[in-house]
SESE-402388 format. One record per residue: x, y, z of N, C-alpha, C, O, CB in turn; residue number from 0; residue in three letters. Coordinates in steps of 0.001 Angstrom, whole numbers. Each point is the difference from the previous one (the first is absolute). Glycine has a CB too. Layout:
<nodes>
X,Y,Z,X,Y,Z,X,Y,Z,X,Y,Z,X,Y,Z,NUM,ALA .
...
</nodes>
This chain:
<nodes>
114177,80935,84393,-729,-809,734,214,295,1367,1142,136,440,-1116,-1723,-2104,0,UNK .
-1378,1735,2607,50,417,1000,-657,-420,787,-1174,6,-371,1779,1283,-421,1,UNK .
-424,-1792,2031,-247,-1100,1137,-779,380,801,514,997,507,1312,-1807,-540,2,UNK .
-3143,560,646,-736,656,607,-298,-305,881,-990,-717,-136,586,1288,-1122,3,UNK .
849,-393,2814,-510,-1071,1397,-1177,1322,430,62,1218,-172,2807,-3033,1430,4,UNK .
-3970,884,-603,-611,468,661,505,-30,1614,813,-873,304,-2391,416,-2289,5,UNK .
1226,1162,2764,251,-267,1181,-791,806,855,-310,1147,-320,2358,-1873,-322,6,UNK .
-2368,240,1632,-974,340,872,379,319,2135,-685,29,1022,-714,-1731,-3560,7,UNK .
2716,1850,2212,625,230,1659,1298,31,306,906,-819,-157,-2561,-243,790,8,UNK .
1606,2218,-135,1582,1054,224,662,-966,546,1140,464,24,-1722,2041,559,9,UNK .
645,-3832,1,966,-1127,102,302,-751,-1587,1098,129,-541,-2101,-523,3267,10,UNK .
303,-93,-3120,36,-264,-1360,641,977,-1409,359,-373,-1117,-2318,-804,2396,11,UNK .
1917,2331,-753,231,805,-1065,1722,-157,463,845,-313,-838,-3487,2144,348,12,UNK .
2993,-1556,1974,1384,136,29,851,-1618,-422,1096,-252,-501,-1614,2467,2540,13,UNK .
-463,-2949,-1614,451,-1431,1,280,42,-2083,734,-923,-352,-2645,-502,3317,14,UNK .
1616,1968,-3673,74,-417,-1261,906,1404,-387,635,-268,-1020,-3116,-1482,621,15,UNK .
2643,2537,652,638,1504,-502,1651,-135,652,928,736,-334,-3643,1053,541,16,UNK .
2806,-3024,891,1187,-679,41,1145,-150,-592,1105,504,204,-2432,-1094,381,17,UNK .
809,-411,-1591,-2,-239,-1633,642,1296,-480,1181,-223,-271,-3471,-1297,-5,18,UNK .
2090,2274,153,373,1174,-852,306,1045,626,-734,919,363,-475,-1574,-1830,19,UNK .
2973,433,1675,469,876,861,261,1263,-753,-21,112,-1226,902,-1896,2663,20,UNK .
-566,2973,-332,-324,1299,-372,1130,831,-1005,-204,983,-712,-1141,-1090,3060,21,UNK .
2920,-859,-2074,932,8,-786,-67,-1,-1198,874,504,-706,-236,-1180,2105,22,UNK .
-1837,30,-1909,232,-709,-1331,-1513,521,-854,-246,-271,-1176,1951,-2224,2292,23,UNK .
-2510,3216,-280,-1315,589,-243,-604,845,462,206,247,1188,-300,-1652,-1597,24,UNK .
-1188,2423,-552,-577,988,-104,-1328,-661,404,-453,-1077,-388,1979,2440,-1281,25,UNK .
-2108,-378,2635,-1559,-282,156,-456,1287,-130,697,987,236,-784,-2971,1297,26,UNK .
-1059,2014,-1899,-1032,386,-348,-1418,-116,399,-712,-857,-522,2245,728,-679,27,UNK .
-2070,1102,2273,-1457,-311,481,-926,871,-505,285,1195,85,467,-2026,1874,28,UNK .
-2255,386,-2689,-646,696,-951,-1826,-584,1259,-300,-1143,344,2559,951,-3785,29,UNK .
-2783,1100,3661,-1562,-101,524,-599,-859,-966,-786,-843,433,502,3171,606,30,UNK .
484,-2282,-2158,-821,-940,-793,774,-90,-1484,925,762,-278,-3355,-90,1648,31,UNK .
1992,-1578,-2178,663,-674,-767,-354,1185,-1739,-1093,354,-444,801,-3392,2369,32,UNK .
1434,3281,-2373,-7,723,-882,328,-408,-1429,1210,-73,215,-909,1287,1622,33,UNK .
-395,-1510,-3011,633,-549,-605,934,-71,-622,159,-840,-885,-1413,738,1228,34,UNK .
2545,1456,162,1644,196,-356,-234,784,907,-1084,446,375,2112,-724,-2752,35,UNK .
550,567,2953,555,556,778,359,1177,-774,649,-263,-1012,-104,-1647,2383,36,UNK .
-791,3122,-1164,301,1253,-901,88,1082,784,-763,47,965,-341,-819,-2810,37,UNK .
2197,2059,1575,625,770,768,-2129,754,374,-1043,-407,-511,4847,770,-859,38,UNK .
-3630,570,2229,-1469,807,-110,399,1390,-839,-579,1085,40,-564,-2025,2568,39,UNK .
2110,623,-3242,393,1450,-859,-392,-710,-998,-619,846,-645,2644,646,1527,40,UNK .
-2125,-2794,-1670,-401,-659,-1189,-1341,-383,-434,-300,-513,-1078,2235,-99,1496,41,UNK .
-2998,1043,920,-1132,-707,88,-386,1882,-765,626,1058,-60,-893,-3833,2689,42,UNK .
-1317,2202,-3143,-127,1383,-455,-688,478,1207,-473,-784,823,361,562,-3461,43,UNK .
50,1508,2752,-107,776,795,-778,1096,-1063,486,311,-1087,1639,-1131,2892,44,UNK .
-3742,1471,-1158,-860,917,-593,-206,1248,1108,-1032,669,-59,-163,-2698,-1471,45,UNK .
2362,2352,2683,-543,860,670,-909,-153,887,251,-1008,660,338,1806,-2149,46,UNK .
-1830,-117,1933,-1175,-485,777,-759,-1166,-1048,147,-191,-1207,-469,2773,2678,47,UNK .
-607,-3307,-385,-1186,-904,-698,-114,548,-805,575,-422,-1003,-1720,-427,2285,48,UNK .
570,1778,-1373,-1192,488,-1329,1333,1001,-783,-697,615,-806,-2587,-303,2332,49,UNK .
4150,-3,-1670,696,-10,-722,326,-622,-1589,332,-1179,-126,-186,1624,2414,50,UNK .
-267,407,-3397,778,-1310,-1327,1344,414,-152,582,-947,-529,-2648,535,-1205,51,UNK .
3191,1737,2010,660,83,-387,1252,-615,602,45,-71,1228,-1489,1580,-2079,52,UNK .
2282,-1881,263,1567,-648,554,258,983,408,-85,1209,-215,1048,-2801,-1093,53,UNK .
-476,608,2226,1237,1139,1256,1304,-399,138,373,-416,1097,-2063,822,556,54,UNK .
2708,-330,-2900,646,-1040,-85,1173,-158,1643,360,1129,333,-795,-799,-3565,55,UNK .
825,-1091,3882,1087,-479,1103,1079,1305,111,422,709,914,-598,-3615,-1586,56,UNK .
320,2834,-387,1547,1154,-216,-373,1414,374,842,805,397,183,-2039,-2620,57,UNK .
-1924,1434,2128,-863,1493,-66,-246,-131,1643,584,766,766,-2120,-551,-3615,58,UNK .
686,-1176,3298,-239,-313,1417,905,391,1278,-246,756,940,-728,-2462,-2214,59,UNK .
2531,633,861,1244,-5,967,578,1816,-987,-297,1024,615,1134,-4865,138,60,UNK .
-426,3941,-1520,221,1630,298,-538,698,369,651,829,635,75,-837,-1636,61,UNK .
-2498,287,911,-541,325,919,296,175,2101,61,1031,669,-1128,-1936,-3273,62,UNK .
1167,-362,2992,476,28,1312,1612,154,-97,653,256,1012,-2748,-1736,-133,63,UNK .
2453,1380,-1625,1163,-138,116,28,1807,519,60,237,1206,721,-2750,-3166,64,UNK .
-830,3696,935,259,901,231,-959,620,1240,139,1171,355,918,-1298,-2731,65,UNK .
-1852,-598,2880,-1009,330,1070,1034,-528,1164,160,727,980,-2880,-1054,-2278,66,UNK .
3442,-954,1210,368,-359,1641,1730,519,-185,452,-4,1144,-2453,-2693,-400,67,UNK .
2897,3047,-1546,923,-265,-184,853,806,1298,865,-480,733,-1541,-123,-3402,68,UNK .
34,2154,2663,335,724,1199,108,-366,999,1009,373,597,-1662,721,-1339,69,UNK .
-113,-1820,1312,-68,-817,1202,207,-1803,278,-344,-715,941,-1144,2873,-857,70,UNK .
2135,-2421,-1248,600,-1416,215,1469,-188,790,776,955,42,-2071,-1377,-2284,71,UNK .
1607,-762,2816,1472,-76,607,395,-444,-1374,-589,-131,-1073,598,-547,3898,72,UNK .
1632,435,-2236,951,-410,-648,-72,-1631,-812,383,-459,-1076,690,2260,2882,73,UNK .
-1781,-2304,-619,-548,-1818,-308,-1657,37,-900,-590,-810,-715,1871,-289,3694,74,UNK .
-1507,2145,-2603,-1608,180,-455,421,357,-1842,-608,-519,-937,-857,1909,3896,75,UNK .
2337,-648,-3069,-53,1050,-1301,793,-1512,-1023,-391,-258,-1138,911,3817,2414,76,UNK .
586,-4363,-571,823,-925,-354,-646,-1185,-509,459,-801,-815,975,1723,2315,77,UNK .
-2797,-940,-796,-939,-1055,-200,-944,188,-452,-882,-855,-69,1503,104,1336,78,UNK .
-750,2220,-1825,-1561,257,-277,-935,-707,-969,-894,654,-536,1706,1312,1088,79,UNK .
-679,-3111,-781,-826,-330,-1086,-659,-1310,680,-898,-685,-488,2404,1771,-1682,80,UNK .
-799,-1295,3518,-663,-895,979,-523,814,747,-681,-533,876,1965,-1220,-882,81,UNK .
-1246,3052,34,-679,914,1203,-641,196,-964,-1117,-68,513,2369,1117,1391,82,UNK .
-1456,-824,-3087,-1550,659,-689,-1200,-1446,-319,-1173,266,-261,2846,2141,-1406,83,UNK .
-1264,-3653,1723,-710,-1202,479,-594,-253,1082,-1109,-534,38,2307,-40,-1121,84,UNK .
-521,934,2116,-187,-136,1220,-1583,1128,344,-897,-195,819,4058,-532,-408,85,UNK .
-2970,1969,-1483,-1425,1072,179,-630,-498,-873,-923,738,-345,1577,1430,984,86,UNK .
-585,-3431,-1382,-1252,215,-1302,113,-260,-961,-562,-910,-611,-7,2219,1178,87,UNK .
1618,-277,-1065,329,571,-1377,365,-1079,-464,711,-813,591,-67,3004,-329,88,UNK .
-1234,-2340,-1711,726,-1619,-1145,1041,271,210,259,1171,278,-1433,-1725,-2347,89,UNK .
2029,-271,2026,1277,-202,-590,808,-1431,-746,-212,-1136,424,97,2947,1361,90,UNK .
721,-1621,-2537,765,-732,-382,720,-1639,529,576,-878,-643,-662,3382,34,91,UNK .
-294,-2370,2118,450,-873,502,-1266,-1336,723,-1213,187,-95,3396,1934,261,92,UNK .
-1858,-2807,200,-581,-1403,279,293,-317,1856,1061,-526,338,-377,-457,-3386,93,UNK .
-1469,1272,3831,262,-280,1389,468,-1402,-330,-593,-702,-820,-1168,2273,2255,94,UNK .
3079,-2046,-628,347,-1527,229,601,-66,1456,98,1137,461,460,-1689,-3095,95,UNK .
-225,-202,3301,501,-220,1181,1118,-1403,13,29,-893,-846,-2431,2164,1762,96,UNK .
3425,-1119,512,283,-1258,-363,-10,-907,1841,703,-880,497,1013,1865,-3382,97,UNK .
-3052,-63,3447,-865,-654,817,-1050,-1091,-508,-821,316,-862,1234,1748,1958,98,UNK .
-382,-3240,-602,-2137,-180,-223,-346,74,693,-770,-940,200,153,-185,-1266,99,UNK .
672,2205,2280,-1274,151,1057,-29,897,-657,-1062,63,-620,993,-852,2896,100,UNK .
1077,1968,-2573,-837,1315,-343,-876,-443,-1363,-1127,494,-23,3133,1425,1043,101,UNK .
-1639,-2817,-2215,-1160,-373,-1025,-972,-57,349,-938,680,-416,1888,-1620,-532,102,UNK .
-1027,-600,2546,-878,-92,251,-1606,1016,184,-1135,-29,-474,3268,-1448,939,103,UNK .
-1044,2639,909,-611,1232,-189,-1021,436,-730,-1164,183,357,2866,-7,83,104,UNK .
-983,53,-1955,-499,432,-690,-1022,-488,-1005,-554,724,-827,2294,154,1584,105,UNK .
-1930,-2155,-606,-589,-889,-663,-1677,-23,1107,-1129,-205,-447,3959,-1293,-775,106,UNK .
-2466,1774,2671,-981,-204,240,-965,1161,620,-958,-164,756,2124,-1960,-797,107,UNK .
-469,3765,-672,-611,1063,38,-2247,158,-357,-847,695,562,4187,-158,-1327,108,UNK .
-3461,-1686,-521,-1218,342,52,-1062,-32,918,-171,-887,836,932,512,-2454,109,UNK .
-1663,1626,1399,-1254,-47,1398,-990,-1328,-327,-770,-332,901,493,3395,-547,110,UNK .
273,-3829,-1605,-961,-1361,-203,278,-870,231,1109,-53,531,-1796,524,-1709,111,UNK .
50,-1600,1006,249,-1110,-67,997,-653,-1179,396,-1150,195,-2528,1394,1034,112,UNK .
2396,200,-2001,759,-299,-1311,1309,-607,841,290,48,1196,-1265,2090,-3196,113,UNK .
1627,-2726,852,1371,-496,388,1424,868,-553,42,418,-1157,-1422,-2801,1124,114,UNK .
2448,2580,934,1211,394,-104,434,-530,-1035,-545,-923,-605,834,1259,2613,115,UNK .
1057,381,-2386,683,-1178,-643,1581,520,257,132,1224,29,-2198,-2000,-2084,116,UNK .
3371,-101,2258,1212,630,182,897,-1110,-1517,196,-1208,-129,-450,2109,3681,117,UNK .
465,-91,-4132,1031,-140,-1442,1450,54,760,383,968,658,-2015,544,-2800,118,UNK .
2382,-2738,1934,1004,-224,-386,581,128,-1315,-537,-325,-1059,11,-637,2716,119,UNK .
2209,1700,-1417,261,343,-1277,1912,-805,116,703,407,925,-2924,2469,-1323,120,UNK .
2535,-3440,-126,1642,-509,311,905,1475,-242,-88,586,-1080,-178,-3543,-52,121,UNK .
1183,3513,2305,534,1085,189,1064,-254,-1085,1068,-450,415,-1746,1003,2115,122,UNK .
517,-262,-4300,1556,-239,-491,-523,1935,-818,887,468,-713,136,-4477,13,123,UNK .
-1776,4527,793,365,1615,-335,1407,756,79,1039,-321,578,-3221,365,273,124,UNK .
1832,1164,-1696,1412,496,35,-708,1407,760,-938,619,-503,2642,-1865,-2010,125,UNK .
-1051,1601,3819,-42,473,799,252,1820,-1171,989,260,-685,-231,-2885,3056,126,UNK .
-1854,3395,-2213,439,1431,-572,-278,732,957,-470,1107,-262,106,-1269,-1954,127,UNK .
586,-264,3742,-658,1159,895,932,1658,-132,-547,1088,-176,-308,-3419,2153,128,UNK .
2167,2120,-1851,786,1042,-306,-374,738,-1270,37,1217,179,1626,-2411,1038,129,UNK .
-1952,901,-2231,-416,215,-1333,-1153,1225,306,92,1199,-263,457,-3932,-813,130,UNK .
-1528,2081,1648,-1344,833,498,-14,817,935,-873,839,222,-85,-2353,-747,131,UNK .
2250,1245,1326,33,934,739,681,1518,-481,-190,1158,373,75,-3268,1127,132,UNK .
1100,1400,-2635,171,1439,-385,-508,669,-884,553,1076,-224,917,-1491,875,133,UNK .
-2586,84,-1409,-938,752,-475,-1189,-319,443,-649,-900,-534,1842,1248,-1114,134,UNK .
-1806,608,3075,-790,147,1109,-1540,-105,-559,-993,-549,478,2898,2048,834,135,UNK .
-1658,-588,-2777,-1466,182,-492,-108,-403,-2032,-903,293,-783,567,2136,3278,136,UNK .
1257,-2949,-2673,-94,-74,-1518,-326,-1126,-221,-387,-703,934,1821,2119,-1504,137,UNK .
-1381,-1830,-528,-294,-1554,-718,1286,-621,-38,889,517,-677,-2812,102,-942,138,UNK .
2082,-1440,2125,1319,-956,551,661,-405,-1693,1174,132,-343,-2516,-1564,3208,139,UNK .
380,1003,-3586,127,-721,-1548,506,935,-931,774,-296,-911,-2715,-1167,1184,140,UNK .
1419,2803,3,398,1086,-1170,1307,196,595,886,-107,-848,-3184,1451,48,141,UNK .
2813,-1041,2211,922,380,180,1276,-473,-416,1023,476,-491,-2423,112,1770,142,UNK .
704,-2397,-670,1241,-861,-758,36,-112,-1471,1098,-529,-176,-1137,-836,2075,143,UNK .
-439,1522,-2955,-186,-828,-883,-83,832,-1265,142,-311,-1183,-1158,-1348,2761,144,UNK .
633,3271,-737,240,1428,-778,1095,922,72,745,486,-851,-2774,-590,1082,145,UNK .
1905,238,1271,439,963,527,1780,-144,-140,910,215,-801,-3368,-30,2352,146,UNK .
2298,-515,-674,1096,-348,1108,1060,-1248,-155,18,-999,719,-1866,1941,731,147,UNK .
2926,-594,-2799,265,-1719,-223,1439,-653,1099,446,-1123,236,-1327,1509,-3397,148,UNK .
1236,1047,3611,453,-750,1553,-256,-1201,976,652,-998,308,-660,2912,-501,149,UNK .
-1325,-1356,584,-688,-868,882,-397,-1250,-450,-51,-998,719,-599,2816,176,150,UNK .
189,-1760,-2819,-271,-1298,0,1353,-534,-345,55,-1204,250,-2555,1344,-826,151,UNK .
3721,395,37,902,-1174,-71,660,-799,1260,575,-1086,-62,-184,2339,-1950,152,UNK .
-700,-134,3625,5,-668,1187,-673,-1401,29,402,-1058,484,-321,3303,412,153,UNK .
-1366,-1898,-1639,-170,-1382,-57,-172,-1227,-118,-533,-853,709,647,1965,-542,154,UNK .
595,-1119,-1522,395,-906,-725,1181,-1332,695,-127,-1087,-563,-538,3283,-1237,155,UNK .
1482,-2152,2667,272,-875,678,-1149,-449,826,148,-1175,333,2020,1954,-563,156,UNK .
-3362,-194,714,-485,-716,619,-1097,-1149,-940,-373,-1161,165,980,3187,1767,157,UNK .
-821,-1041,-2878,-1163,-950,-1115,998,-960,-478,-558,-1075,-219,-1281,2988,-882,158,UNK .
3411,-1960,790,459,-1028,-202,23,-1291,861,216,-1153,-375,676,2790,-735,159,UNK .
-1228,-1062,2641,463,-1659,319,-1224,-1019,204,-25,-1231,-4,2181,2142,1329,160,UNK .
-3670,540,-1053,-1546,-267,-223,146,-1204,-1110,-161,-1188,278,-959,3912,199,161,UNK .
1495,-2158,-1947,-171,-1082,-1197,948,-809,560,-691,-521,875,51,1758,-3096,162,UNK .
1902,-1792,2365,348,-745,-137,-596,-1254,1282,-19,-1224,-132,1792,2945,-1407,163,UNK .
-2152,-1013,2572,-603,-1236,830,-1504,59,10,-645,-397,970,2655,329,590,164,UNK .
-2747,727,-2999,-1232,-354,132,-925,842,-1539,-900,800,-255,1372,-1122,3497,165,UNK .
520,-544,-3879,-238,283,-1543,-1393,-150,-487,-380,785,-869,2606,-1579,492,166,UNK .
-3290,-400,966,-1026,-142,-348,-957,1365,270,-764,570,-778,1400,-3111,1059,167,UNK .
-312,2832,1065,-671,1301,779,361,1226,-387,-864,870,113,777,-2033,1677,168,UNK .
1402,1544,-2325,392,1276,-438,-724,93,-1742,-719,878,-477,3329,-878,2353,169,UNK .
-2126,-1153,-2454,-1175,572,-1522,-1871,434,49,-675,691,-763,2487,-2728,-503,170,UNK .
-2236,1134,2745,-1367,359,464,-56,928,50,-600,663,-846,150,-1914,1759,171,UNK .
1231,1911,417,-12,1181,381,-42,1235,-762,-942,781,-131,1798,-1998,1500,172,UNK .
234,1263,-1815,412,985,-1499,-918,30,-901,-338,1116,-394,2478,-1620,396,173,UNK .
-2630,-386,-433,-1323,-120,-596,-1120,797,759,-181,1155,-386,931,-3427,-430,174,UNK .
-1447,1850,1744,-980,281,835,490,1920,292,-720,998,22,295,-4202,1179,175,UNK .
1935,3046,-1019,-222,1968,417,248,777,-1572,-317,1174,-188,1801,-1111,3232,176,UNK .
-953,-817,-3961,-78,828,-1442,-1457,31,-256,-299,1189,-109,2598,-1979,-1017,177,UNK .
-3748,-238,920,-588,212,81,-836,904,950,-994,416,-596,1873,-1975,-615,178,UNK .
-799,2003,2508,-431,451,794,58,1916,-100,-862,875,78,1441,-3571,1024,179,UNK .
946,2692,-1316,570,1012,-321,-1099,826,-1053,-754,931,281,3239,-2183,236,180,UNK .
-2226,356,-2198,-988,822,-748,-1338,-60,133,-872,424,-758,2335,-525,-547,181,UNK .
-1547,-458,2330,-1972,98,177,-151,783,548,-1150,438,-25,311,-2203,172,182,UNK .
1902,2520,757,-738,645,1368,649,1606,-363,-589,1073,128,586,-3542,2142,183,UNK .
1133,2273,-2664,963,1465,-290,478,453,-1497,419,1120,-287,594,-1744,2581,184,UNK .
-1141,-308,-3045,44,667,-1258,-291,1164,-299,811,794,-477,-1075,-2430,79,185,UNK .
-982,1900,649,-464,1677,-442,470,698,1204,-721,937,343,-1624,-1266,-1800,186,UNK .
3374,101,2176,296,793,1075,1592,498,-715,291,1187,153,-1933,-2625,2207,187,UNK .
2418,740,-2953,1220,465,-321,282,-87,-1652,-345,-802,-869,1067,79,3369,188,UNK .
-68,1726,-2496,420,-43,-1618,1153,65,-149,579,1004,415,-2181,-78,-1150,189,UNK .
2356,-2006,72,1375,-486,-765,203,550,-1173,-746,-424,-883,637,-1548,1757,190,UNK .
1115,3034,-1277,585,454,-1239,721,-766,-872,83,-1108,529,-78,2769,562,191,UNK .
588,-1668,-2193,709,-787,-332,758,1833,-1078,-377,1169,75,-1238,-4737,293,192,UNK .
2416,3093,-972,397,798,-877,1080,-681,-999,488,655,-921,-1114,1169,2621,193,UNK .
</nodes>
């Protein structure tokens, strides 16, 4: 169940947000209301406005990677997915922040009089930043579950801890991850058994 508060001033926002410490929550600001939080990579994209041919995010990401890799700093290369998202390339990331004021800034970016939205998420997610950095231009799920057993095994203690502290969320999130993975990526990988 989602609770919604309507806030009309910065002081009221600050008063309300102080009830949700950034040590326990993540925030996301959106300039208008969307039905769901979905990364740009998983939204339907058809190139230009008049183009009907689909252009998968992985191709866009590969093209961008080949184009900019020679001039990237080490930090930009290490954080390539975030770098690409900053330049408008669809990625599987969703922007969140530990700062409620940064989220408010993005919620207020609409040029019309439409309401902006700040969403709060309990910060009980598994941080896989180091793994994402290790595979800057690859499908991390494919690398973990298909290609790289060592990295997957290194996640097991973290997954076990998450399971012990968040059993319901673990089951729900794992189920959603598997459904989304098969929906979005089942055509891009092939697993052979002999």
